[in-house]
C-alpha positions as a Markdown table, in Angstrom:
| # | Residue | x | y | z |
|---|---|---|---|---|
| 1 | Met | 11.3 | 35.9 | 16.3 |
| 2 | Met | 10.9 | 32.1 | 15.4 |
| 3 | Ser | 10.9 | 30.9 | 11.9 |
| 4 | Met | 7.5 | 29.4 | 11.0 |
| 5 | Ala | 6.9 | 26.9 | 8.2 |
| 6 | Arg | 4.3 | 24.5 | 6.8 |
| 7 | Ala | 5.4 | 20.9 | 5.7 |
| 8 | Tyr | 3.5 | 18.3 | 3.8 |
| 9 | Leu | 4.8 | 14.7 | 4.6 |
| 10 | Gln | 4.3 | 11.3 | 2.9 |
| 11 | Leu | 5.6 | 8.5 | 5.1 |
| 12 | His | 6.2 | 4.9 | 3.9 |
| 13 | Gly | 7.1 | 1.9 | 6.0 |
| 14 | Arg | 6.0 | -0.2 | 9.1 |
| 15 | Thr | 4.4 | 2.2 | 11.4 |
| 16 | Gln | 2.9 | 0.3 | 14.4 |
| 17 | Gly | -0.5 | 0.5 | 12.9 |
| 18 | Ala | -2.9 | 2.8 | 14.9 |
| 19 | Gln | -0.4 | 3.8 | 17.5 |
| 20 | Phe | 1.7 | 5.8 | 15.0 |
| 21 | Pro | -0.8 | 8.7 | 14.5 |
| 22 | Ala | -1.3 | 9.0 | 18.2 |
| 23 | Cys | 2.3 | 9.1 | 19.0 |
| 24 | Ile | 2.9 | 11.8 | 16.2 |
| 25 | Gln | 0.0 | 13.7 | 17.6 |
| 26 | Ala | 1.4 | 13.6 | 21.1 |
| 27 | Lys | 4.8 | 14.7 | 20.0 |
| 28 | Ala | 3.4 | 17.5 | 17.8 |
| 29 | Glu | 1.5 | 18.9 | 20.6 |
| 30 | Glu | 4.7 | 18.8 | 22.8 |
| 31 | His | 6.4 | 20.9 | 20.1 |
| 32 | Ala | 3.3 | 23.4 | 19.6 |
| 33 | Ile | 2.9 | 21.9 | 16.0 |
| 34 | Thr | -0.6 | 22.1 | 14.5 |
| 35 | Gly | -2.2 | 20.2 | 11.5 |
| 36 | Trp | -3.0 | 16.6 | 10.9 |
| 37 | Ile | -2.0 | 13.0 | 10.1 |
| 38 | Arg | -3.9 | 10.1 | 8.4 |
| 39 | Arg | -3.3 | 6.7 | 7.2 |
| 40 | Cys | -3.4 | 6.4 | 3.5 |
| 41 | Gly | -2.6 | 2.7 | 3.1 |
| 42 | Ala | -1.3 | -0.4 | 5.0 |
| 43 | Gln | 2.3 | 1.1 | 5.2 |
| 44 | Glu | 1.6 | 4.8 | 4.3 |
| 45 | His | 0.5 | 8.0 | 6.1 |
| 46 | Glu | 0.4 | 11.6 | 5.1 |
| 47 | Ala | 0.5 | 14.7 | 7.3 |
| 48 | Met | 0.3 | 18.4 | 7.2 |
| 49 | Leu | 2.3 | 20.4 | 9.9 |
| 50 | Glu | 2.5 | 23.9 | 10.8 |
| 51 | Gly | 4.6 | 25.7 | 13.4 |
| 52 | Ala | 8.2 | 26.7 | 14.3 |
| 53 | Val | 10.9 | 25.2 | 12.1 |
| 54 | Asp | 12.6 | 23.7 | 15.0 |
| 55 | Gly | 9.7 | 22.0 | 16.3 |
| 56 | Ile | 8.8 | 20.6 | 12.8 |
| 57 | His | 12.5 | 19.3 | 12.5 |
| 58 | His | 12.0 | 17.7 | 16.1 |
| 59 | Leu | 8.7 | 15.9 | 14.9 |
| 60 | Leu | 10.4 | 14.6 | 11.8 |
| 61 | Glu | 13.2 | 13.1 | 13.6 |
| 62 | Phe | 10.9 | 11.5 | 16.1 |
| 63 | Ala | 8.9 | 10.0 | 13.2 |
| 64 | Leu | 12.0 | 8.5 | 11.8 |
| 65 | His | 13.8 | 7.4 | 14.8 |
| 66 | Gly | 11.7 | 8.0 | 17.9 |
| 67 | Leu | 9.5 | 4.8 | 17.8 |
| 68 | Pro | 11.3 | 1.5 | 18.3 |
| 69 | Asp | 8.7 | -0.6 | 16.5 |
| 70 | Ala | 8.2 | 1.6 | 13.6 |
| 71 | His | 10.5 | 1.5 | 10.5 |
| 72 | Ile | 10.0 | 4.5 | 8.1 |
| 73 | Ser | 11.6 | 3.6 | 4.8 |
| 74 | Val | 10.8 | 6.8 | 2.8 |
| 75 | Met | 9.9 | 10.3 | 4.1 |
| 76 | Asp | 8.9 | 12.9 | 1.4 |
| 77 | Val | 8.8 | 16.3 | 3.0 |
| 78 | Arg | 7.7 | 19.5 | 0.9 |
| 79 | Tyr | 8.0 | 22.8 | 2.8 |
| 80 | Gly | 5.9 | 25.8 | 2.3 |
| 81 | Asp | 4.9 | 29.2 | 3.6 |
| 82 | Tyr | 3.2 | 29.2 | 7.1 |
| 83 | Arg | -0.4 | 30.0 | 7.0 |
| 84 | Gly | -1.7 | 29.6 | 10.5 |
| 85 | Glu | -4.6 | 27.4 | 9.1 |
| 86 | Phe | -4.8 | 25.0 | 12.0 |
| 87 | Val | -5.6 | 25.6 | 15.8 |
| 88 | Asp | -4.6 | 22.1 | 17.0 |
| 89 | Phe | -3.2 | 18.8 | 15.7 |
| 90 | Arg | -5.7 | 16.1 | 14.6 |
| 91 | Ile | -5.9 | 12.5 | 13.6 |
| 92 | Arg | -8.1 | 12.4 | 10.4 |
| 93 | Gln | -10.0 | 9.5 | 9.1 |
| 94 | Pro | -8.0 | 7.3 | 6.7 |
| 95 | Ala | -7.9 | 8.2 | 3.1 |
| 96 | Arg | -10.5 | 6.2 | 1.0 |
| 97 | Pro | -9.2 | 4.8 | -2.3 |
| 98 | Ala | -10.9 | 6.3 | -5.4 |
| 99 | Leu | -13.7 | 4.1 | -7.0 |
| 100 | Ala | -13.1 | 2.6 | -10.3 |
| 101 | Ala | -15.1 | 4.2 | -13.0 |
């Protein structure tokens, strides 16, 4: 039986703009990873991944080294228990900054 996990990622660096989430989505689907990715700032993305640990590791390696025009300078990964929360992998709308009070 495959070991399943959940991973929350924060990625910082040059990420090819709009192509980065689409490339991550395609690679996630290739490895049967579910969850989401979204842009949080000019050089920041966050993602939630669920699936086989090996598939998650392949996706992390791809994010770091698989895109020739991207340069991830920081990747923060936090693992958790698999929940089976997602049925596919989606690109979410960019996070909006909080309004000043």
